[in-house]
C-alpha positions in Angstrom: 6.0 -30.6 -48.1 7.2 -27.0 -47.4 9.2 -25.1 -49.9 11.9 -22.6 -49.1 9.6 -19.7 -49.7 6.6 -21.2 -47.9 5.0 -18.9 -45.4 5.0 -21.5 -42.7 8.8 -21.9 -43.0 9.1 -18.1 -42.9 7.0 -17.9 -39.8 9.1 -20.5 -37.9 12.3 -18.8 -38.9 11.0 -15.4 -37.9 9.8 -16.8 -34.6 13.3 -18.0 -33.8 14.7 -14.4 -34.1 11.7 -12.6 -32.6 13.2 -12.4 -29.1 16.3 -10.7 -30.4 14.3 -8.3 -32.6 11.9 -7.4 -29.8 14.8 -6.7 -27.5 16.2 -4.3 -30.1 12.9 -2.5 -30.3 12.6 -2.3 -26.6 16.1 -0.8 -26.3 15.3 1.7 -29.0 11.8 2.4 -27.5 10.3 3.3 -30.9 7.2 1.0 -30.8 4.0 2.9 -30.0 5.4 6.4 -30.2 3.5 9.4 -31.6 3.3 10.7 -35.2 6.5 12.5 -36.2 7.0 14.7 -39.2 10.4 13.2 -40.1 8.7 9.9 -40.9 5.6 11.4 -42.4 8.0 13.2 -44.8 9.6 9.9 -45.8 6.3 8.2 -46.6 4.9 11.2 -48.5 8.1 11.3 -50.5 8.0 7.5 -51.1 4.4 7.6 -52.3 5.2 10.2 -54.9 8.7 9.0 -55.9 7.6 5.4 -56.4 4.3 6.2 -57.9 2.4 3.8 -55.5 -0.9 3.9 -53.6 0.6 3.3 -50.2 4.0 3.9 -48.6 4.9 3.0 -45.0 7.6 2.7 -42.3 6.8 -0.3 -40.2 8.2 -2.0 -37.1 7.6 -5.6 -36.1 7.6 -7.8 -33.0 6.9 -11.5 -32.7 3.2 -10.9 -33.0 2.5 -7.7 -35.0 3.5 -5.2 -37.6 3.0 -1.7 -36.4 3.1 1.3 -38.7 5.2 4.2 -37.5 4.0 6.2 -40.5 1.7 5.2 -43.4 0.2 7.3 -46.2 -2.6 6.1 -48.5 -3.9 3.4 -46.1 -6.0 3.8 -43.0 -4.3 1.3 -40.7 -2.3 1.3 -37.5 -1.1 -2.3 -37.1 -1.5 -5.8 -38.4 -1.1 -9.3 -37.0 2.4 -10.4 -38.2 0.7 -13.4 -39.9 -1.1 -11.0 -42.3 2.0 -9.0 -43.1 3.4 -9.0 -46.7 6.8 -8.0 -45.4 7.7 -11.4 -44.0 10.0 -12.4 -46.9 11.9 -9.2 -46.5 12.2 -9.6 -42.7 13.4 -13.2 -43.3 16.0 -12.6 -46.0 17.2 -9.2 -44.9 17.2 -8.1 -48.5 15.1 -5.6 -50.5 12.3 -7.2 -52.5 10.1 -6.1 -55.3 7.1 -8.2 -56.4 5.6 -6.8 -59.7 2.4 -9.0 -59.4 1.6 -10.6 -56.1 -0.9 -13.0 -57.7 2.0 -14.5 -59.7 4.2 -15.0 -56.7 3.5 -18.1 -54.5 4.6 -16.4 -51.4 1.9 -13.7 -51.8 -0.8 -15.1 -54.0 -3.0 -16.5 -51.1 -2.3 -13.7 -48.6 -5.3 -12.0 -47.0 -4.2 -8.6 -48.1 -4.0 -9.8 -51.7 -7.1 -11.9 -51.9 -9.4 -9.7 -49.8 -9.1 -6.0 -49.0 -7.2 -3.9 -50.0 -6.3 -6.5 -52.7 -2.7 -5.4 -53.1 -1.2 -6.5 -56.4 2.2 -4.9 -56.1 4.7 -5.0 -53.2 8.1 -3.5 -52.5 10.0 -3.6 -49.3 13.4 -2.7 -47.8 14.5 -4.2 -44.4 15.3 -1.8 -41.5 17.9 -2.8 -39.0 18.8 -1.6 -35.5 22.3 -0.5 -34.6 23.2 -4.2 -33.7 22.1 -5.4 -37.2 18.8 -7.0 -36.1 16.0 -6.5 -38.5 13.3 -4.6 -36.8 11.0 -3.5 -39.6 10.7 -2.3 -43.1 10.1 0.5 -45.5 7.4 -0.8 -47.8 5.2 0.2 -50.7 2.0 -1.2 -52.1 -0.4 -0.8 -55.0 -3.6 -2.3 -56.1 -2.4 -2.7 -59.6 0.6 -4.8 -60.9 3.6 -2.6 -61.5 6.8 -2.9 -63.5 10.1 -1.6 -62.1 13.6 -0.8 -63.2 16.9 -0.1 -61.6 16.0 3.5 -60.8 13.0 2.2 -58.8 15.1 -0.2 -56.8 17.6 2.6 -56.1 14.9 4.9 -54.9 13.4 2.1 -52.7 16.8 1.5 -51.1 17.4 5.2 -50.6 14.1 5.7 -48.8 14.6 2.6 -46.7 18.1 3.7 -45.6 16.7 7.2 -44.8 14.0 5.6 -42.6 16.5 3.4 -40.9 18.8 6.4 -40.2 16.0 8.4 -38.7 15.0 5.4 -36.4 18.5 4.8 -35.1 20.0 8.3 -34.9 17.2 10.7 -33.7 15.2 10.8 -30.5 12.2 12.5 -29.2 12.9 15.6 -27.1 13.6 15.2 -23.4 10.1 15.2 -21.9 8.6 12.9 -24.6 11.7 10.7 -24.4 11.4 10.5 -20.6 7.8 9.5 -20.9 8.5 6.9 -23.6 11.4 5.5 -21.6 9.6 5.0 -18.3 6.5 3.3 -19.9 6.2 -0.1 -21.3 4.7 -0.7 -24.8 1.2 -1.4 -23.5 1.2 1.8 -21.4 2.5 3.8 -24.3 -0.2 2.4 -26.6 -2.8 3.5 -24.0 -1.5 7.1 -24.3 -1.7 7.3 -28.1 -4.9 8.3 -30.0 -5.7 5.5 -32.3 -7.3 7.7 -35.0 -4.8 10.5 -35.3 -1.7 8.7 -34.1 -0.7 11.6 -31.8 -0.8 11.6 -28.0 -4.2 11.3 -26.5 -5.5 13.5 -23.7 -3.9 11.6 -20.9 -0.6 11.5 -22.7 -0.7 15.2 -23.4 -1.6 16.0 -19.8 1.3 13.8 -18.5 3.7 15.7 -20.8 2.3 19.0 -19.7 2.9 18.1 -16.0 6.5 17.1 -16.9 6.9 20.4 -18.8 5.7 22.4 -15.8 8.1 20.6 -13.5 10.9 21.2 -15.9 10.1 24.9 -16.2 10.1 25.3 -12.4 13.7 24.2 -12.4 15.0 25.7 -15.6 12.7 28.8 -15.8 12.1 27.9 -19.5 9.1 29.6 -21.0 6.7 27.4 -22.9 3.3 27.9 -24.6 0.1 25.9 -24.3 -2.3 26.1 -27.2 -5.8 24.8 -27.5 -6.9 24.1 -31.1 -10.5 23.6 -32.3 -11.7 22.5 -35.7 -14.3 25.1 -36.8 -17.8 23.8 -37.5 -16.7 20.2 -37.1 -20.3 19.1 -36.4 -21.3 20.5 -39.8 -18.5 18.5 -41.5 -19.8 15.3 -39.9 -23.5 16.1 -40.7 -22.8 17.1 -44.3 -20.0 14.7 -45.3 -20.4 11.8 -42.9 -18.4 10.6 -39.9 -15.7 8.9 -42.0 -15.0 12.2 -43.7 -14.9 13.8 -40.2 -12.4 11.2 -39.1 -10.2 12.0 -42.2 -10.4 15.7 -41.4 -9.1 15.0 -37.8 -6.3 12.8 -39.2 -5.2 15.4 -41.7 -5.4 18.2 -39.1 -3.3 16.2 -36.7 -0.7 15.6 -39.4 -0.7 19.3 -40.3 -0.2 20.3 -36.7 2.8 17.9 -36.4 4.2 19.3 -39.7 3.7 22.9 -38.5 5.6 22.7 -35.2 9.1 21.7 -34.2 10.1 18.1 -33.5 10.5 18.8 -29.8 7.0 20.3 -29.5 4.0 18.2 -28.4 0.8 17.5 -30.2 -2.1 15.7 -28.5 -5.7 15.1 -29.3 -7.5 16.6 -26.3 -10.9 15.3 -27.2 -13.4 15.3 -30.1 -12.2 17.9 -32.5 -9.9 19.7 -30.0 -6.1 19.4 -29.9 -3.6 20.4 -27.3 -0.1 21.8 -28.3 2.8 22.4 -26.0 5.5 24.6 -27.5 8.9 24.6 -25.9 11.0 27.8 -25.3 8.2 29.9 -26.8 7.4 33.6 -26.0 4.1 35.3 -26.6 5.3 36.8 -29.9 6.6 33.5 -31.1 3.4 31.7 -30.0 1.3 34.0 -32.1 3.6 33.5 -35.1 3.4 29.7 -34.7 -0.3 29.9 -34.2 -0.8 31.8 -37.5 1.4 29.3 -39.3 -0.7 26.5 -38.0 -3.9 28.2 -39.0 -2.6 29.1 -42.4 -1.3 25.6 -43.2 -4.6 24.0 -42.5 -6.7 26.7 -44.2 -4.8 26.4 -47.6 -5.1 22.6 -47.9 -8.6 21.1 -48.6 -9.2 17.6 -47.4 -10.3 15.3 -50.2 -13.0 12.9 -49.1 -15.3 10.5 -50.9 -18.1 13.1 -50.7 -15.9 15.9 -52.1 -13.3 18.4 -51.0 -13.7 19.8 -47.5 -12.3 23.2 -46.5 -11.0 23.3 -42.9 -10.2 26.2 -40.6 -9.0 26.3 -37.0 -9.6 28.5 -34.0 -6.6 28.7 -31.6 -6.2 30.0 -28.1 -2.7 30.3 -26.5 -1.1 31.1 -23.2 2.6 31.5 -22.3 3.5 30.3 -18.8 5.3 32.5 -16.3 7.9 30.2 -14.6 7.9 32.4 -11.5 4.1 32.0 -11.1 4.2 28.1 -11.2 0.7 27.9 -12.7 -0.9 24.4 -12.6 -1.8 22.4 -15.8 -5.5 23.2 -15.1 -4.8 26.9 -14.9 -2.9 27.0 -18.1 -5.5 24.9 -19.9 -8.3 27.2 -18.6 -6.4 30.3 -19.8 -5.8 28.8 -23.3 -9.5 28.0 -23.4 -10.4 31.6 -22.6 -8.2 32.7 -25.5 -9.9 30.1 -27.7 -13.3 31.4 -26.8 -12.2 34.9 -27.7 -11.2 33.6 -31.2 -14.5 31.9 -31.6 -16.4 35.0 -30.6 -14.4 37.0 -33.1 -15.6 34.8 -35.9 -13.3 31.8 -35.7 -10.3 31.0 -38.1 -7.9 33.0 -36.0 -5.5 33.1 -33.1 -5.8 34.7 -29.6 -3.2 34.9 -26.9 -4.1 35.1 -23.2 -4.7 37.4 -21.3 -7.8 38.2 -23.3 -9.4 41.6 -23.4 -12.8 42.2 -21.9 -15.6 42.9 -24.4 -15.9 46.6 -25.2 -12.5 47.5 -23.8 -9.6 48.7 -25.9 
């Protein structure tokens, strides 16, 4: 016989509201969208303020829980059946579970009994503008954890902040246009699964849209190619899992270093593509130096030890009157990138590059 808190009961109840919830997400178009600093900031703050191993902003459909931002856990999405957030989604109320093994709703859950073996859970429901619950702000730890009123207040504050960001802010025009015209499956195909930024195809589609926009508005923008220096050595000396972590941390640092309406894409391997709106050559160099400096001063902590990371950058500013193609802009940014590498790496060059031996 099923009890009120039984997971099967919860699943049936959630299933009855899934269509409404999915419609709300579709209207908001936030599922399978790229990494955004405003949500990364919330999860970083949540991890520190709550003193937990993992903090996340997640969204749900009838089948899965997708993490818009997560810190402390290498995961992108889960089958909804494995989610620990179901009681929060069902009740619409915040919930804190000091010890999951002592709560019948959680004790037999896969995430509790197997990896990562979470022993603490806290969640706050996130609603869309129509009041439909579409996700949660959640926190996890591998050790039981006591809480007080201040902890609950902080949890609710962070959950409300995440909800406000989801319902009141949009991606800038070109990204928003791309998101709006594509279904979830297509958007998913344009995101890089490791770094959670746009992949090469997504970045190139956005570059084409930016070129078209510039031809009409005469807005200058910059294209930047970013390369992780000596990435092969990082893989060889620290292992591929450490290399993956370096790429994830680099992508997050790039997102943190540019404006919300700029574009970050993983172009391939250890190379990233940036598209900076309304950006002159002088501004491009300034932004490039900020990006380089931000990565250089933060070591990446891996299981095999701390890894220092530097970047080489090559940048080009479009001339709207010229109407250069995406390929031409990429090629020019690559030429500038090669100049940076030839000069010793860990630097920034802006096209047009100077020929060797010429002042």
